[in-house]
C-alpha positions as CSV (number, residue, x, y, z in Angstrom):
1,M,15.4,-24.9,-6.7
2,S,19.1,-24.6,-7.1
3,S,21.3,-22.3,-9.3
4,D,24.7,-20.9,-9.6
5,V,23.7,-17.4,-8.5
6,I,20.6,-15.6,-7.1
7,V,20.1,-12.0,-7.7
8,I,17.8,-10.3,-5.3
9,G,16.3,-7.3,-6.8
10,G,15.5,-6.5,-10.5
11,S,15.8,-3.0,-11.8
12,F,18.9,-1.5,-13.3
13,A,21.5,-3.2,-11.2
14,G,20.0,-6.7,-10.7
15,F,19.1,-7.2,-14.3
16,S,22.5,-6.0,-15.4
17,A,24.2,-8.4,-13.1
18,A,21.9,-11.3,-14.2
19,M,22.5,-10.6,-18.0
20,Q,26.4,-11.0,-17.6
21,L,25.8,-14.5,-15.9
22,A,23.4,-15.7,-18.3
23,R,25.6,-14.7,-21.3
24,G,28.3,-16.8,-19.3
25,Q,25.9,-19.6,-19.4
26,R,25.5,-19.8,-15.7
27,N,22.2,-20.6,-14.1
28,V,20.9,-17.4,-12.6
29,I,17.6,-16.6,-10.7
30,V,16.4,-13.0,-10.4
31,I,13.9,-12.6,-7.5
32,D,12.2,-9.1,-7.8
33,A,9.5,-7.6,-5.7
34,G,8.7,-5.0,-8.2
35,K,9.2,-2.0,-6.0
36,P,12.2,-0.1,-7.3
37,R,13.3,3.2,-5.7
38,N,12.5,5.1,-8.8
39,R,8.8,3.7,-9.1
40,F,7.4,7.2,-8.2
41,S,8.9,8.7,-11.3
42,E,6.9,8.7,-14.5
43,A,10.0,8.5,-16.5
44,S,13.8,7.6,-16.1
45,H,16.2,10.0,-17.7
46,G,19.8,10.2,-18.5
47,F,20.1,6.4,-19.1
48,F,21.9,5.8,-22.5
49,C,19.2,4.9,-25.2
50,L,16.3,4.5,-22.6
51,D,15.9,8.2,-21.9
52,G,12.2,8.9,-21.1
53,F,11.0,5.3,-20.7
54,S,9.2,4.6,-17.4
55,P,10.9,2.6,-14.9
56,S,8.3,-0.1,-15.2
57,E,8.8,-0.3,-19.0
58,I,12.5,-0.5,-18.7
59,R,12.0,-3.4,-16.1
60,R,9.7,-5.1,-18.6
61,R,12.1,-4.9,-21.5
62,A,15.0,-6.2,-19.3
63,A,12.9,-9.1,-18.2
64,R,12.0,-10.0,-21.7
65,Q,15.6,-9.8,-22.9
66,L,16.9,-11.9,-20.1
67,A,14.2,-14.5,-20.7
68,K,15.7,-15.1,-24.0
69,Y,18.7,-16.9,-22.3
70,P,18.0,-20.5,-21.4
71,T,19.9,-20.4,-18.1
72,A,18.0,-17.4,-16.8
73,R,14.9,-17.1,-14.8
74,V,12.8,-14.2,-13.3
75,I,10.7,-14.8,-10.3
76,E,8.1,-12.3,-8.9
77,G,8.3,-12.2,-5.2
78,L,9.8,-10.8,-2.0
79,V,12.8,-12.5,-0.4
80,N,12.2,-12.4,3.4
81,S,15.3,-14.0,4.6
82,A,18.7,-15.1,3.2
83,K,21.3,-17.2,5.1
84,R,24.5,-19.3,4.4
85,E,23.7,-22.9,4.0
86,G,26.6,-25.2,3.5
87,D,29.0,-23.7,0.8
88,G,26.1,-21.6,-0.6
89,F,23.1,-19.8,0.4
90,S,19.5,-20.3,0.7
91,V,16.7,-17.7,0.3
92,I,12.9,-17.9,1.3
93,V,10.4,-16.0,-0.8
94,D,7.1,-14.7,0.5
95,S,5.3,-17.4,-1.4
96,G,7.1,-19.9,0.9
97,E,9.4,-21.4,-1.6
98,T,13.1,-21.7,-1.0
99,Y,15.8,-21.3,-3.5
100,T,19.4,-22.1,-3.2
101,A,22.7,-21.0,-5.0
102,A,26.4,-20.9,-4.6
103,K,26.5,-17.0,-4.9
104,L,24.2,-14.2,-3.9
105,I,24.0,-10.7,-5.6
106,L,22.1,-8.3,-3.5
107,A,20.5,-5.5,-5.6
108,T,17.7,-4.5,-3.2
109,G,18.3,-0.8,-3.3
110,L,17.4,2.0,-1.0
111,R,14.2,3.6,0.5
112,D,14.1,7.3,0.6
113,E,12.9,8.9,3.7
114,L,11.3,12.2,3.0
115,P,10.9,15.2,5.3
116,D,7.6,15.3,7.1
117,L,5.9,17.9,5.2
118,P,2.1,17.8,4.0
119,G,1.9,17.4,0.3
120,L,5.6,16.5,-0.2
121,A,5.2,12.7,-0.7
122,E,2.4,13.1,-3.2
123,R,4.7,15.0,-5.5
124,W,7.9,13.0,-5.1
125,G,9.4,12.1,-8.3
126,K,7.3,14.6,-10.2
127,T,7.6,18.2,-9.1
128,V,9.6,17.4,-5.8
129,I,12.9,15.8,-6.9
130,H,16.5,15.2,-5.8
131,C,18.7,14.8,-8.8
132,P,18.7,17.7,-11.5
133,Y,20.3,15.3,-14.1
134,C,17.6,12.8,-13.6
135,H,14.5,15.1,-13.7
136,G,15.7,18.6,-13.6
137,Y,15.5,19.2,-17.5
138,E,11.7,18.6,-17.2
139,L,11.4,21.5,-14.7
140,R,13.9,23.8,-16.5
141,N,13.7,27.6,-16.7
142,R,11.0,27.8,-13.9
143,Q,11.1,29.1,-10.4
144,L,12.8,26.4,-8.3
145,G,13.4,26.0,-4.7
146,V,15.9,23.9,-2.6
147,M,14.8,22.8,0.9
148,A,17.6,22.1,3.2
149,T,17.8,18.5,4.8
150,G,21.5,18.2,5.5
151,P,25.0,19.3,5.0
152,L,24.9,18.6,1.3
153,S,21.9,21.0,0.7
154,T,24.1,24.1,0.2
155,H,26.0,22.3,-2.6
156,Q,22.6,21.3,-4.2
157,A,21.5,24.8,-4.1
158,A,24.6,26.0,-5.7
159,I,24.2,23.8,-8.8
160,I,20.4,24.3,-9.3
161,P,20.6,27.8,-11.0
162,D,21.7,26.1,-14.2
163,W,18.2,24.8,-14.4
164,G,16.3,27.9,-13.4
165,P,16.2,30.9,-10.7
166,T,16.7,29.3,-7.3
167,T,15.6,30.1,-3.7
168,Y,17.4,28.1,-1.0
169,F,15.3,27.4,2.2
170,T,17.5,26.9,5.3
171,Q,14.6,25.3,7.2
172,D,16.3,26.6,10.6
173,Q,18.9,23.9,10.2
174,Q,21.4,24.4,7.4
175,S,22.4,27.9,7.2
176,P,25.3,28.6,5.0
177,D,28.5,29.8,6.2
178,P,30.1,33.0,4.9
179,E,32.0,31.0,2.1
180,Q,28.9,29.1,1.1
181,T,26.9,32.3,1.2
182,H,29.3,34.0,-1.1
183,L,29.1,31.0,-3.5
184,L,25.3,31.1,-3.4
185,T,24.7,34.7,-3.9
186,S,27.4,34.7,-6.9
187,R,25.2,32.0,-8.5
188,G,22.1,34.3,-8.0
189,V,20.6,32.0,-5.4
190,V,18.0,33.7,-2.9
191,I,18.5,32.6,0.6
192,E,15.4,32.3,2.6
193,T,15.6,31.7,6.3
194,S,11.9,31.4,7.1
195,A,10.9,27.6,7.0
196,V,8.7,26.1,4.3
197,V,5.5,24.8,6.1
198,E,3.2,24.1,3.2
199,I,3.4,23.3,-0.5
200,M,0.7,25.0,-2.6
201,G,-1.0,24.0,-5.8
202,E,-3.1,21.0,-7.0
203,T,-1.0,17.9,-6.9
204,P,1.3,17.0,-8.5
205,S,1.7,20.5,-9.5
206,I,3.4,23.3,-7.2
207,T,2.4,26.9,-7.6
208,G,4.4,28.0,-4.5
209,V,5.2,27.4,-0.9
210,R,3.9,28.9,2.4
211,L,6.5,29.9,4.9
212,A,6.3,29.9,8.7
213,D,6.2,33.8,8.8
214,G,3.1,33.6,6.6
215,R,4.5,34.8,3.4
216,T,4.2,32.8,0.2
217,I,7.0,32.3,-2.4
218,P,6.0,31.2,-6.2
219,L,7.7,28.1,-7.1
220,E,7.1,25.4,-9.8
221,G,9.8,22.9,-8.6
222,L,11.3,21.9,-5.4
223,Y,14.5,19.9,-4.7
224,V,14.9,17.9,-1.6
225,G,17.8,15.6,-0.5
226,P,16.1,12.8,1.3
227,K,17.8,10.4,3.9
228,A,18.2,7.0,2.4
229,R,18.0,3.6,4.2
230,M,18.2,0.0,3.1
231,A,15.0,-1.2,1.4
232,S,15.7,-4.8,2.5
233,P,17.1,-6.2,5.9
234,L,18.9,-9.0,3.9
235,A,22.4,-7.4,4.0
236,Q,22.2,-7.0,7.7
237,Q,20.9,-10.5,8.1
238,L,23.9,-11.9,6.2
239,G,26.1,-9.8,8.3
240,C,27.5,-7.5,5.5
241,E,29.5,-4.4,6.8
242,F,28.1,-1.0,6.1
243,E,29.8,2.5,5.7
244,E,28.4,6.0,5.6
245,G,27.4,7.5,2.3
246,P,26.3,11.2,1.5
247,M,22.6,10.2,2.0
248,G,22.9,7.5,4.5
249,P,24.5,4.0,4.9
250,V,25.4,1.7,2.0
251,V,26.9,-1.7,2.0
252,K,30.6,-1.8,1.9
253,V,32.0,-3.5,-1.2
254,D,35.5,-3.7,-2.9
255,D,36.2,-2.6,-6.5
256,L,34.7,-6.1,-7.6
257,K,31.4,-5.3,-5.7
258,R,32.3,-8.0,-3.1
259,T,30.9,-7.5,0.3
260,S,32.5,-8.4,3.7
261,V,30.7,-11.8,3.5
262,A,32.5,-14.3,1.1
263,G,30.2,-15.1,-1.7
264,V,27.9,-12.3,-1.3
265,F,28.1,-9.3,-3.7
266,A,26.1,-6.0,-3.7
267,A,25.2,-3.8,-6.5
268,G,23.2,-0.6,-7.3
269,D,22.2,2.2,-5.1
270,M,22.6,0.0,-1.9
271,S,26.3,-0.1,-2.5
272,N,27.1,3.1,-4.4
273,K,27.9,6.4,-2.5
274,W,26.9,8.3,-5.6
275,Q,23.7,7.0,-7.3
276,N,21.8,7.1,-10.5
277,A,20.4,4.7,-13.0
278,T,23.7,4.5,-15.1
279,L,26.0,4.0,-12.2
280,A,23.5,1.3,-10.7
281,S,23.6,-0.7,-14.1
282,A,27.4,-0.3,-14.1
283,S,27.8,-1.7,-10.8
284,G,25.5,-4.5,-11.6
285,V,27.7,-5.4,-14.5
286,M,30.7,-5.6,-12.3
287,A,28.9,-7.7,-9.7
288,G,27.7,-10.2,-12.3
289,T,31.1,-10.6,-13.9
290,A,32.7,-10.8,-10.4
291,A,30.4,-13.6,-9.3
292,H,31.2,-15.4,-12.5
293,R,34.7,-15.2,-11.9
294,A,34.3,-16.4,-8.4
295,L,32.4,-19.4,-9.6
296,M,35.0,-20.2,-12.3
297,F,38.0,-20.1,-9.8
298,G,36.1,-21.4,-6.8
299,E,36.5,-18.2,-4.8
């Protein structure tokens, strides 16, 4: 099946991109594997008019709205490969079907790589979180912790006291320098140098953490900055350039979300150095309108 544009990945970025193309009366196919980065969260927060809805419900609403446009189609499936073919591109889905288009929009997202700590993954997106603006309000005014994972952890620890009393666990790897120590202590942050070795409480709740020296610290929420990697190999398959972001590599794009490969656009977390649902949707809008422009002017 051929179309003007194939959008790989649904969620906030992919559906936002496809909506612009559908409204421009272009044939667009969205191929979505149904495994967005935020699927571990019970609700998505901070997105205008959809605050508190589950990621799956937001996706269902987006698919229903897009389906009202006669030039749009949504396909459930995982794209295993993508390549240039003539003046356009072809993709193969896990069902074995092949789809072709003049332009591609990649919105395949990122995969979070969490620290190897027992009990942490089971609580991810619930009581172990990363972004206070996305989920911090639900854990407000409780005893909170920040577990160091990289250079930005001290910055994270400095902002969390606005949501509750905060302890910063250096984990033997990210001890604050004198200037950072001054900032943290001025914000009321307690600095703990003994590493967290166990999360306590009945999942998904947290009642505290056990430290390497045997002590326990009462906690009800834990912030962790994970490393992030591409959720799909497609950008690499196509030869897109990458650049380093705060949490890991992202696809290099220009202001119109064009990648280094002509005809390929990237949107959402995989192309944004700073990431949340609203920014993902906005980048999808830009990628969709830019792809439409490229079709109009033969770019």
